[in-house]
C-alpha positions in Angstrom: 96.9 140.6 239.4 95.2 143.0 237.0 95.1 142.0 233.4 96.1 144.6 230.8 93.3 145.7 228.5 93.3 144.0 225.0 95.1 145.9 222.3 92.8 147.4 219.8 93.2 147.0 216.0 94.2 150.7 215.7 96.8 150.2 218.4 98.1 147.1 216.6 98.4 149.1 213.4 100.5 151.7 215.2 102.8 149.0 216.5 103.4 147.5 213.0 106.4 149.6 212.2 108.0 148.8 215.5 107.3 145.1 215.1 108.7 145.1 211.6 111.9 146.6 212.8 112.2 144.3 215.8 114.9 141.6 215.4 112.4 138.7 215.9 109.9 139.8 213.3 111.6 137.8 210.6 110.4 134.6 212.4 106.8 135.4 211.6 107.1 136.4 208.0 109.3 137.7 205.2 112.2 140.0 206.0 111.3 143.5 204.9 113.5 145.3 202.5 116.4 147.2 204.1 115.7 150.8 204.2 119.4 151.8 204.5 121.6 151.2 201.6 124.8 149.2 202.3 127.7 151.3 203.3 130.6 151.9 201.0 133.7 150.0 202.0 135.6 153.3 202.4 133.0 154.6 204.9 133.2 151.3 206.9 137.0 151.6 207.0 136.8 155.2 208.2 134.3 154.4 210.9 136.5 151.5 212.0 139.6 153.7 212.2 137.7 156.4 214.1 136.4 153.8 216.6 139.6 151.9 217.2 142.2 154.6 216.5 144.0 152.3 214.1 144.9 153.1 210.5 144.5 150.4 207.8 147.4 150.6 205.4 146.4 149.7 201.8 148.3 146.7 200.4 151.3 147.6 198.4 150.6 147.8 194.7 153.0 146.4 192.2 154.4 149.0 189.8 155.6 146.5 187.3 152.8 146.9 184.8 151.6 150.5 185.4 153.1 151.7 182.2 151.8 149.0 179.9 150.0 150.3 176.8 148.3 147.0 176.1 146.6 144.9 178.8 145.4 141.6 177.3 142.2 140.0 178.6 143.7 136.6 178.8 146.4 134.7 180.7 149.0 135.8 178.2 150.3 138.5 180.5 150.9 136.1 183.4 154.3 135.5 182.0 155.3 139.0 183.3 154.2 138.4 186.8 156.6 137.8 189.7 156.8 134.4 191.1 155.1 133.7 194.5 157.2 134.6 197.5 157.9 131.0 198.4 159.7 130.5 195.0 163.0 131.9 193.8 162.7 135.3 192.2 163.2 135.8 188.5 166.6 136.9 187.3 167.0 140.0 185.2 167.8 137.9 182.1 164.7 135.8 182.7 162.5 138.8 183.2 163.8 140.4 180.0 163.2 137.1 178.1 159.7 136.9 179.4 159.1 140.4 178.3 160.3 139.6 174.8 158.2 136.5 174.6 155.2 138.5 175.8 155.8 141.2 173.2 156.0 138.5 170.5 152.8 136.9 171.6 151.0 140.2 171.5 152.4 141.0 168.1 151.3 137.6 166.8 147.8 138.1 168.2 147.6 141.5 166.5 148.8 140.0 163.2 146.1 137.3 163.4 143.4 139.9 164.1 144.5 142.0 161.1 144.6 138.9 158.9 141.1 137.9 160.0 139.8 141.5 159.4 141.2 141.4 155.9 139.7 138.0 155.3 136.3 139.2 156.4 136.6 142.3 154.3 137.5 140.1 151.2 134.6 137.8 151.8 132.2 140.7 152.1 133.6 142.2 148.9 133.2 138.9 147.1 129.7 138.5 148.4 128.7 142.0 147.2 130.2 141.3 143.8 128.4 138.0 143.6 125.1 139.7 144.5 125.7 142.3 141.8 126.4 139.5 139.2 123.2 137.7 140.3 121.1 140.8 139.9 122.5 141.6 136.5 122.2 138.0 135.4 118.6 137.9 136.6 117.7 140.8 134.3 119.2 139.0 131.3 117.4 135.7 132.1 114.0 137.3 132.6 114.1 139.8 129.8 116.2 138.0 127.1 116.6 134.3 127.6 113.3 133.0 129.0 111.1 134.8 126.5 113.3 133.2 123.7 114.1 129.9 125.4 114.2 127.5 122.5 116.2 129.8 120.3 118.8 130.9 123.0 119.2 127.9 125.3 122.0 126.3 123.3 123.9 129.5 122.4 127.4 130.0 123.7 126.5 133.1 125.7 123.6 131.4 127.5 125.7 128.3 128.3 128.5 130.4 129.8 126.0 132.3 131.9 124.4 129.0 132.9 127.7 127.7 134.1 128.1 130.6 136.5 124.9 129.5 138.3 121.3 130.4 137.9 119.8 133.3 139.9 117.5 131.9 142.6 114.5 133.8 141.3 114.6 132.0 137.9 116.2 128.7 139.0 112.9 126.8 139.3 111.6 128.0 135.9 114.8 127.1 134.1 115.0 123.7 135.8 111.4 123.0 134.6 112.1 124.0 131.1 115.4 122.1 130.9 114.0 118.9 132.5 110.9 119.1 130.3 107.6 117.3 130.6 107.8 114.3 128.2 105.3 112.4 130.5 102.7 115.2 129.8 101.7 115.4 133.5 99.2 118.1 134.3 98.3 119.8 137.5 95.0 118.0 137.4 96.7 114.6 137.1 98.9 115.4 140.1 95.7 116.2 142.1 94.3 112.8 141.1 97.3 110.8 142.3 97.5 112.9 145.4 93.9 112.0 146.2 94.7 108.3 145.7 97.7 108.6 148.0 95.6 110.2 150.7 93.0 107.4 150.3 95.7 104.8 150.7 97.1 106.5 153.8 93.6 106.4 155.3 93.1 102.7 154.3 96.5 101.6 155.6 95.7 103.2 159.0 92.7 100.9 159.2 92.8 97.1 159.6 92.8 95.2 156.2 92.3 91.7 155.1 95.3 89.6 154.1 93.5 88.7 150.9 93.5 92.3 149.7 94.1 92.3 146.0 97.4 93.4 144.5 97.3 96.6 142.4 99.6 97.0 139.3 101.7 94.1 140.5 102.6 95.7 143.9 101.4 94.0 147.1 99.7 95.8 150.0 102.7 94.9 152.1 105.1 96.6 149.7 102.9 99.7 149.6 102.8 99.9 153.3 106.5 99.5 153.5 106.9 102.2 150.9 104.7 104.6 152.8 106.4 103.9 156.1 109.8 104.5 154.4 108.5 107.9 153.2 107.5 108.8 156.7 110.9 107.8 158.1 112.9 109.4 155.3 111.2 112.8 155.4 112.4 113.2 159.0 116.0 112.6 157.8 115.8 115.1 154.9 117.9 118.2 155.5 117.4 117.8 159.3 119.4 120.9 160.1 116.8 123.1 158.3 113.8 121.8 160.3 111.4 122.9 157.6 110.8 119.4 156.4 110.5 117.9 159.9 107.0 117.1 161.4 105.3 120.4 162.1 107.6 122.3 159.7 106.1 124.4 156.8 107.2 121.9 154.1 106.7 118.6 155.8 103.2 117.9 154.5 104.1 119.2 151.0 107.1 116.8 150.7 104.9 114.0 152.0 102.3 114.8 149.4 104.7 114.9 146.4 106.4 111.6 147.4 103.1 109.9 148.2 101.6 110.9 144.8 104.7 109.6 143.0 104.3 106.1 144.6 100.8 106.0 143.2 101.9 107.4 139.8 104.8 104.9 139.5 103.9 101.9 141.7 106.5 99.9 139.7 109.2 102.1 141.1 107.6 103.0 144.5 109.7 105.0 147.0 113.4 104.5 147.2 115.7 106.2 149.8 117.2 109.3 148.4 114.1 110.5 146.6 113.1 112.7 149.4 116.2 114.9 148.9 115.5 115.4 145.2 111.9 116.2 145.9 112.9 118.6 148.7 115.2 120.6 146.5 112.5 120.9 143.8 109.9 122.0 146.4 112.3 124.7 147.6 112.4 126.1 144.0 109.0 125.3 142.5 105.3 125.3 143.4 103.9 122.0 144.6 102.4 120.7 141.3 105.3 121.9 139.3 107.7 120.2 141.7 105.9 116.9 141.2 106.0 117.3 137.4 109.7 118.0 137.4 110.3 115.2 140.0 108.5 112.5 137.9 110.1 113.6 134.7 113.6 113.8 136.3 113.3 110.3 137.7 112.2 109.0 134.3 115.6 109.9 132.8 117.7 106.8 131.9 120.4 107.3 134.6 117.9 108.0 137.5 115.6 105.2 136.3 118.5 102.8 136.3 119.5 103.7 139.8 116.1 103.9 141.4 114.9 100.7 139.8 118.2 99.1 140.9 119.0 97.9 137.4 122.3 96.2 138.1 123.5 95.8 134.6 122.9 99.5 133.8 124.4 100.6 137.0 127.6 98.6 136.3 127.7 100.1 132.9 127.7 103.6 134.4 130.3 102.7 136.9 132.6 101.2 134.2 132.2 104.3 132.1 133.0 106.5 135.1 136.2 104.5 135.7 137.4 105.1 132.1 137.3 108.8 132.7 138.6 108.4 136.2 141.8 106.7 134.9 142.1 109.3 132.1 141.9 112.3 134.4 143.4 111.1 137.7 145.6 108.2 137.0 147.5 108.3 140.2 144.4 108.4 142.4 142.8 105.7 140.2 145.7 103.3 140.9 145.5 104.2 144.6 141.8 103.3 144.7 142.6 100.1 142.7 145.2 99.0 145.2 142.5 99.0 147.9 139.9 97.5 145.6 137.8 100.6 146.2 135.1 100.6 143.5 132.9 103.6 142.4 129.7 102.2 143.8 131.0 102.8 147.3 130.7 106.5 146.9 128.9 107.2 143.7 125.6 105.6 144.6 124.9 108.1 147.4 125.9 111.0 145.2 123.7 109.9 142.2 120.7 108.8 144.3 120.5 112.3 145.9 122.0 114.3 143.0 124.6 115.6 145.5 122.0 117.4 147.6 122.9 115.3 150.6 126.7 115.3 150.2 127.2 119.0 149.3 126.1 122.2 151.0 122.6 123.1 149.6 123.6 126.2 147.7 126.5 124.3 146.0 124.3 121.3 145.3 121.8 123.7 143.5 124.6 125.0 141.3 125.5 121.4 140.4 121.8 120.9 139.6 122.0 124.0 137.4 124.6 122.6 135.1 123.2 119.1 135.4 120.0 120.5 133.8 122.1 122.0 131.1 124.4 119.0 130.3 122.5 116.0 131.5 123.7 112.8 133.3 127.3 113.3 132.1 127.7 116.2 134.4 126.8 114.1 137.5 129.8 111.9 136.9 132.0 114.9 135.9 131.1 116.4 139.3 132.2 113.2 141.0 135.6 113.4 139.2 135.8 117.1 140.2 135.3 116.2 143.9 138.0 113.5 143.6 140.4 116.0 141.9 139.7 118.6 144.6 140.7 116.2 147.4 143.2 114.1 145.5 146.2 115.0 147.7 144.2 114.2 150.9 142.8 110.9 149.5 146.2 109.7 148.4 147.2 109.6 152.1 144.2 107.5 153.2 143.4 103.8 153.3 140.1 102.1 152.3 138.1 102.9 155.4 139.1 106.5 155.7 138.5 107.2 151.9 135.0 105.7 152.1 134.2 107.7 155.2 135.6 110.9 153.8 133.7 110.6 150.5 130.4 109.7 152.3 130.6 113.0 154.3 132.5 115.6 152.4 134.0 118.7 154.3 131.4 121.4 154.9 133.8 124.2 153.9 133.9 123.1 150.3 133.4 126.2 148.1 131.7 126.5 144.7 134.7 128.3 143.2 137.2 125.6 144.1 134.9 122.7 143.1 133.8 124.2 139.8 137.4 125.0 139.0 138.2 121.3 139.5 135.2 120.2 137.5 136.2 122.5 134.6 139.7 120.8 134.6 138.1 117.4 134.0 138.2 116.3 130.4 135.2 114.2 129.3 136.9 112.7 126.3 138.7 109.4 126.0 140.4 108.5 122.7 138.4 111.3 121.1 135.2 109.7 122.4 132.7 111.5 124.5 130.8 110.2 127.5 127.8 108.9 125.5 130.0 107.1 123.0 132.1 105.5 125.7 129.0 104.5 127.5 127.4 102.9 124.5 130.6 101.0 123.6 131.2 99.9 127.2 130.0 96.3 127.4 129.9 94.9 131.0 129.6 91.3 131.8 127.1 91.0 134.5 
């Protein structure tokens, strides 16, 4: 038998198109893209009819809904459909009733849509108005009030403007002026304590002797615990913002301010809740200025009592709060008493973080605005305002639910409603103001 001559490369190239189109080619490689576009279903049907001589009748179309002006994109309109053939057909009365029900559902949906549109429009209008008020207030603060701070800060006009909330652009400056700097801390002093903090972080990362000396009455173990707590607490500070989390733009800054404070006040150290206060200040001030405001703020009598866990002073504050609680909200006061629900259960978290953990940040900043104006009294007045706002809800709850509710307040709380309730709280008892009641309030510890 004669053997066929070998196929040359050029011949093989000529055979490629044929091989590619052969049915078995796909076994040796990828299936090439189809050159012909898929036929339209109508063309396929026509070819089938021409080949078989049969005519495909289109399925009968229901004419029930051909005149509908509104075709909802939901299951709402299913009520108008006929039942399956294996079930009894609808009667005329039932069909009319379903039509009426459908029309009512559509009308209700349109009403809700219109209501939502009006609500959105109202919110946008209020927002624009608020932005205009902030812009005009900013001009007044920058051009009139701040240049004449000492002479104008206590005037009625400034106090009323202050109550409405500080413009974000001047908030940090006003807070710094209102808090003051009685401790005479300078930027250079902050750098010194920050350097000490960094040295301690390095030393604590290295092995140390158990006989390490104590510094300012604070043991090495206590310092290590304080630094570890800072590290842990920062990760839990405004977690939804991510800016204070590890790798975030403000993580190291917050770590620095808190670390420097533990070196500046080793007698106080770090206490849970401080991170929220420092974080709010950092969002509104430069690093060194935030530290100065932070240290001075924590040196105020109320904050010092809480952060040093001075039980006698804390009980005094709680007892004073209850005097005004009973005066303003007697019904809720008795309800709390019936469950032996004491103020420390909810006030401690509010005071430790100055409401920055419990309230939305923008609302917490407005509380801070007036706190800087009125002092510690406003912190407790805000607490009474919250209780007044949710009085009807709280009266229906038991001990556990009240404690849970006040620990995590509703996220939809608005500044208008809260400040309206705060304004309704009277901080006078038998013609005595907060400071007088606090001084006269003797608590047996």
